[in-house]
C-alpha positions as CSV (number, residue, x, y, z in Angstrom):
1,X,-29.1,-33.8,-21.5
2,X,-28.1,-30.4,-23.0
3,X,-27.5,-27.8,-20.3
4,X,-28.9,-24.8,-22.2
5,X,-28.7,-21.2,-21.1
6,X,-32.0,-19.4,-20.3
7,X,-31.5,-17.3,-23.4
8,X,-31.4,-20.5,-25.5
9,X,-34.2,-22.1,-23.6
10,X,-36.6,-19.1,-23.4
11,X,-39.0,-18.3,-20.6
12,X,-41.6,-20.8,-21.7
13,X,-39.1,-23.5,-22.4
14,X,-38.1,-23.2,-18.7
15,X,-41.8,-23.2,-17.6
16,X,-42.2,-26.4,-19.7
17,X,-39.2,-27.9,-17.8
18,X,-40.9,-27.1,-14.5
19,X,-44.2,-28.6,-15.5
20,X,-42.5,-31.9,-16.4
21,X,-40.5,-31.9,-13.2
22,X,-43.0,-30.7,-10.5
23,X,-46.0,-32.9,-9.6
24,X,-49.2,-31.2,-8.4
25,X,-50.6,-32.5,-5.1
26,X,-54.1,-33.5,-4.1
27,X,-56.7,-30.8,-4.7
28,X,-54.8,-29.0,-7.5
29,X,-57.0,-28.7,-10.6
30,X,-54.7,-26.3,-12.5
31,X,-51.0,-26.0,-11.8
32,X,-48.1,-24.5,-13.6
33,X,-48.8,-23.0,-17.1
34,X,-51.9,-20.9,-16.8
35,X,-52.6,-17.3,-15.6
36,X,-53.2,-18.6,-12.0
37,X,-53.2,-21.9,-10.2
38,X,-56.5,-23.4,-9.1
39,X,-56.9,-25.5,-6.0
40,X,-60.0,-27.0,-4.4
41,X,-61.0,-26.1,-0.9
42,X,-64.0,-28.1,-0.1
43,X,-66.6,-27.2,-2.8
44,X,-64.8,-23.9,-3.6
45,X,-62.1,-23.2,-6.0
46,X,-59.3,-20.9,-4.8
47,X,-57.0,-19.2,-7.3
48,X,-53.4,-18.2,-6.7
49,X,-51.3,-15.9,-8.9
50,X,-48.0,-14.0,-8.5
51,X,-46.1,-11.5,-10.7
52,X,-42.9,-9.5,-10.2
53,X,-42.1,-6.2,-11.8
54,X,-38.5,-5.0,-11.9
55,X,-36.9,-1.5,-12.3
56,X,-35.5,-0.9,-15.8
57,X,-37.3,-4.0,-17.1
58,X,-41.0,-3.3,-16.5
59,X,-40.7,0.4,-15.5
60,X,-38.1,3.2,-15.2
61,X,-38.2,5.3,-12.1
62,X,-37.3,8.4,-14.0
63,X,-40.3,7.9,-16.3
64,X,-43.0,6.7,-14.0
65,X,-44.7,8.2,-11.0
66,X,-44.3,6.0,-7.8
67,X,-48.1,5.7,-7.7
68,X,-48.1,4.2,-11.2
69,X,-45.4,1.7,-10.2
70,X,-47.3,0.5,-7.2
71,X,-50.5,0.3,-9.1
72,X,-48.9,-1.8,-11.9
73,X,-47.5,-4.3,-9.4
74,X,-51.0,-5.1,-8.2
75,X,-52.8,-4.6,-11.5
76,X,-50.8,-7.3,-13.4
77,X,-52.0,-9.9,-10.9
78,X,-55.6,-8.6,-11.0
79,X,-55.4,-9.0,-14.8
80,X,-54.4,-12.7,-14.3
81,X,-57.5,-13.2,-12.1
82,X,-59.7,-11.6,-14.7
83,X,-58.2,-14.0,-17.3
84,X,-59.3,-16.9,-15.1
85,X,-62.8,-15.5,-14.6
86,X,-62.1,-14.8,-11.0
87,X,-62.7,-12.1,-8.4
88,X,-59.4,-11.0,-6.6
89,X,-59.5,-11.1,-2.8
90,X,-56.3,-11.0,-0.8
91,X,-52.7,-9.9,-1.6
92,X,-49.3,-10.1,0.0
93,X,-46.5,-7.8,-1.3
94,X,-42.7,-8.5,-1.3
95,X,-40.4,-5.6,-1.9
96,X,-36.7,-5.3,-2.9
97,X,-35.7,-1.8,-1.9
98,X,-32.6,0.3,-2.5
99,X,-31.3,1.6,0.8
100,X,-31.3,5.2,-0.3
101,X,-34.9,5.1,-1.4
102,X,-36.9,7.7,0.6
103,X,-39.8,6.9,2.8
104,X,-42.0,9.5,1.1
105,X,-41.4,7.8,-2.3
106,X,-42.3,4.3,-0.9
107,X,-45.5,5.8,0.7
108,X,-46.5,7.0,-2.8
109,X,-45.8,3.5,-4.2
110,X,-48.2,2.0,-1.7
111,X,-50.7,4.7,-2.3
112,X,-51.0,3.5,-5.9
113,X,-51.5,-0.1,-4.8
114,X,-54.0,0.9,-2.1
115,X,-56.1,2.9,-4.5
116,X,-56.5,0.1,-7.0
117,X,-57.0,-2.4,-4.1
118,X,-60.0,-0.4,-2.8
119,X,-61.4,-0.1,-6.4
120,X,-61.3,-3.9,-6.9
121,X,-62.1,-5.2,-3.4
122,X,-58.6,-6.5,-2.7
123,X,-57.2,-6.6,0.9
124,X,-53.4,-6.2,1.2
125,X,-52.7,-8.5,4.2
126,X,-48.9,-8.9,4.5
127,X,-45.6,-9.3,2.7
128,X,-41.8,-9.0,3.0
129,X,-39.0,-6.5,2.6
130,X,-35.4,-6.9,1.6
131,X,-32.5,-4.7,0.4
132,X,-32.0,-4.6,-3.3
133,X,-29.8,-2.6,-5.8
134,X,-33.0,-1.7,-7.8
135,X,-36.7,-1.5,-6.9
136,X,-38.5,-4.8,-7.2
137,X,-42.1,-5.4,-6.4
138,X,-43.6,-8.9,-6.2
139,X,-47.3,-9.5,-5.4
140,X,-49.0,-12.7,-4.7
141,X,-52.8,-12.6,-5.1
142,X,-55.7,-14.9,-4.1
143,X,-59.0,-15.0,-5.8
144,X,-62.4,-16.9,-6.2
145,X,-64.1,-17.9,-9.4
146,X,-67.2,-16.1,-10.6
147,X,-68.6,-19.4,-11.9
148,X,-68.5,-22.9,-10.7
149,X,-65.1,-23.5,-12.2
150,X,-62.3,-21.1,-13.2
151,X,-61.7,-20.5,-16.9
152,X,-58.5,-21.9,-18.3
153,X,-56.5,-21.7,-21.5
154,X,-57.3,-25.3,-22.4
155,X,-61.0,-25.1,-23.4
156,X,-60.8,-23.8,-27.0
157,X,-62.3,-26.0,-29.7
158,X,-62.2,-25.9,-33.6
159,X,-64.9,-23.6,-34.8
160,X,-64.7,-21.2,-31.9
161,X,-64.5,-17.5,-32.6
162,X,-61.4,-15.7,-31.2
163,X,-61.9,-12.4,-29.5
164,X,-59.8,-9.7,-27.9
165,X,-60.8,-6.8,-25.8
166,X,-59.7,-3.2,-26.2
167,X,-56.9,-2.0,-28.5
168,X,-53.5,-3.7,-29.0
169,X,-49.9,-2.4,-29.4
170,X,-48.0,0.8,-28.5
171,X,-48.4,0.2,-24.7
172,X,-45.1,1.8,-23.8
173,X,-45.6,4.8,-26.1
174,X,-49.0,5.4,-24.6
175,X,-48.0,4.6,-21.0
176,X,-50.8,1.9,-21.0
177,X,-48.2,-0.5,-19.6
178,X,-48.4,1.6,-16.3
179,X,-52.1,2.6,-16.4
180,X,-54.1,-0.2,-17.9
181,X,-57.4,-1.3,-16.5
182,X,-57.7,-5.0,-15.5
183,X,-60.8,-6.3,-17.3
184,X,-62.6,-7.7,-14.3
185,X,-66.1,-6.6,-15.2
186,X,-65.8,-7.8,-18.7
187,X,-64.5,-11.2,-17.5
188,X,-67.3,-11.6,-15.1
189,X,-69.8,-10.7,-17.8
190,X,-68.3,-13.3,-20.1
191,X,-68.3,-16.0,-17.5
192,X,-71.8,-15.4,-16.1
193,X,-73.7,-14.4,-19.4
194,X,-71.8,-16.2,-22.2
195,X,-70.0,-19.2,-20.8
196,X,-66.6,-18.2,-22.2
197,X,-64.8,-21.4,-23.3
198,X,-61.1,-20.4,-22.9
199,X,-59.4,-17.2,-21.8
200,X,-56.1,-15.6,-20.9
201,X,-54.6,-12.1,-20.6
202,X,-52.4,-10.5,-23.2
203,X,-49.2,-9.7,-21.5
204,X,-46.6,-10.8,-24.1
205,X,-48.4,-9.9,-27.3
206,X,-51.2,-11.6,-29.2
207,X,-48.7,-13.4,-31.4
208,X,-47.2,-15.3,-28.4
209,X,-50.2,-15.5,-26.1
210,X,-52.6,-17.0,-28.7
211,X,-49.9,-19.6,-29.4
212,X,-49.9,-20.6,-25.7
213,X,-53.7,-20.8,-25.6
214,X,-53.6,-23.0,-28.7
215,X,-50.9,-25.2,-27.3
216,X,-52.9,-25.8,-24.1
217,X,-56.1,-26.5,-26.0
218,X,-54.5,-28.7,-28.7
219,X,-55.8,-26.6,-31.6
220,X,-54.7,-24.2,-34.3
221,X,-55.9,-20.7,-35.3
222,X,-56.5,-18.4,-38.2
223,X,-56.3,-14.6,-37.4
224,X,-57.4,-11.9,-39.8
225,X,-54.8,-9.1,-40.0
226,X,-57.5,-6.6,-40.9
227,X,-59.6,-7.5,-37.8
228,X,-56.8,-6.7,-35.3
229,X,-57.8,-3.7,-33.2
230,X,-54.6,-1.7,-33.7
231,X,-54.2,1.2,-31.2
232,X,-53.4,4.7,-32.3
233,X,-50.0,4.4,-30.6
234,X,-49.0,1.2,-32.5
235,X,-47.1,1.7,-35.8
236,X,-48.8,-1.2,-37.6
237,X,-50.4,-4.6,-37.2
238,X,-47.2,-6.4,-36.5
239,X,-46.5,-4.1,-33.6
240,X,-50.0,-4.8,-32.3
241,X,-49.3,-8.5,-32.4
242,X,-45.8,-8.4,-30.8
243,X,-45.5,-5.4,-28.4
244,X,-46.9,-7.0,-25.2
245,X,-48.0,-5.3,-22.0
246,X,-51.5,-4.7,-23.4
247,X,-53.2,-6.6,-20.5
248,X,-56.4,-7.2,-22.5
249,X,-58.4,-10.4,-22.6
250,X,-58.0,-13.1,-25.2
251,X,-60.9,-15.6,-25.3
252,X,-62.9,-18.0,-27.4
253,X,-66.6,-18.7,-27.8
254,X,-68.7,-21.1,-29.9
255,X,-70.3,-19.4,-32.9
256,X,-73.8,-19.0,-31.4
257,X,-72.5,-17.5,-28.2
258,X,-70.2,-15.3,-30.2
259,X,-73.1,-13.9,-32.2
260,X,-75.0,-13.2,-28.9
261,X,-72.0,-11.4,-27.5
262,X,-71.8,-9.2,-30.6
263,X,-75.5,-8.3,-30.2
264,X,-75.2,-7.8,-26.4
265,X,-72.2,-5.5,-26.8
266,X,-74.3,-2.8,-28.4
267,X,-76.3,-2.2,-25.1
268,X,-73.3,-1.6,-22.8
269,X,-71.9,1.6,-21.4
270,X,-68.9,3.5,-22.7
271,X,-66.7,2.4,-19.8
272,X,-66.6,-1.2,-21.1
273,X,-63.8,-2.4,-23.3
274,X,-65.1,-3.4,-26.8
275,X,-65.0,-7.1,-27.8
276,X,-63.3,-7.6,-31.2
277,X,-63.7,-10.9,-33.1
278,X,-60.3,-11.5,-34.8
279,X,-60.3,-15.0,-36.1
280,X,-61.3,-18.7,-35.7
281,X,-59.9,-21.7,-33.9
282,X,-59.1,-24.5,-36.3
283,X,-57.8,-28.1,-36.2
284,X,-54.3,-28.3,-34.8
285,X,-52.9,-29.7,-38.0
286,X,-53.4,-26.3,-39.7
287,X,-51.1,-24.5,-37.2
288,X,-51.3,-20.8,-36.3
289,X,-51.5,-18.4,-39.2
290,X,-52.1,-14.7,-39.9
291,X,-54.4,-14.1,-42.9
292,X,-53.5,-11.0,-44.9
293,X,-56.2,-8.9,-46.7
294,X,-55.4,-10.6,-50.0
295,X,-56.2,-14.0,-48.5
296,X,-52.6,-15.2,-48.3
297,X,-51.2,-16.5,-45.0
298,X,-48.0,-16.3,-43.0
299,X,-46.9,-17.8,-39.7
300,X,-48.1,-15.8,-36.7
301,X,-45.2,-13.6,-35.5
302,X,-44.1,-14.2,-31.9
303,X,-44.2,-11.7,-29.1
304,X,-42.1,-10.9,-26.0
305,X,-39.9,-13.4,-24.2
306,X,-38.1,-12.4,-21.0
307,X,-35.0,-14.3,-22.0
308,X,-35.2,-13.8,-25.7
309,X,-35.1,-17.4,-26.6
310,X,-37.5,-20.3,-27.4
311,X,-37.7,-24.1,-27.1
């Protein structure tokens, strides 16, 4: 067996290795490979998610307020819960802290977390602290499904319409990567009113994340370049597809439900993220393609990978 470096293997190559190696126990409905794990507790489904943010990787202390850093640490996990159609409930927080960090700074980090926790109904109930050369925040979050079953990445079917919420690209330029809004109310609406088929959040760019949804569902996709909602801060469509850190929702609906969603969207308030149809799910044999305005096609560009590789 080849002993590849993580740079050669890529983040999702390593995740694939873990999925093959680790066996889920009794009561696990969704294990490694989705936005959150799903375990059964009697008749209920409990969701578990964790995310880590690192200084100089996900934020720079010189460029972010401490409240923004704390908020982001919790928000990335809440976005994962939204992607599974779930309500976040309880969180624990593990911190790696430089010894010279001032208490006043750390209080402000927690103030950012606490404010978002109150807004979203999350209780922070524990954690851990260790010394670190740089600031590290790792949050583990529990949640409960809005519907009878959590939504996964594996439910897309040929013919489904592909949607995204909000605008894509330019997240660092706009500081959206620090101040995004997890799409909880939109996710609940999709679960309870429209029976969303498959869903995930956009953390690594539509180009990469749609590929993962298609792999889990065993399908292909066609995406219209002209339909991508490119943010004002993104330079072009390619940047909107590959930038990452958008934390919007990517989801699919059968055509009739998609039509109803488009009509329903007209009646909602301005504080809702818009729903944009951007393409169609197709048979797996057609692969994943970006359709240009002239009708020609190209392979979908990839997005962000933590180790810069691929399997």
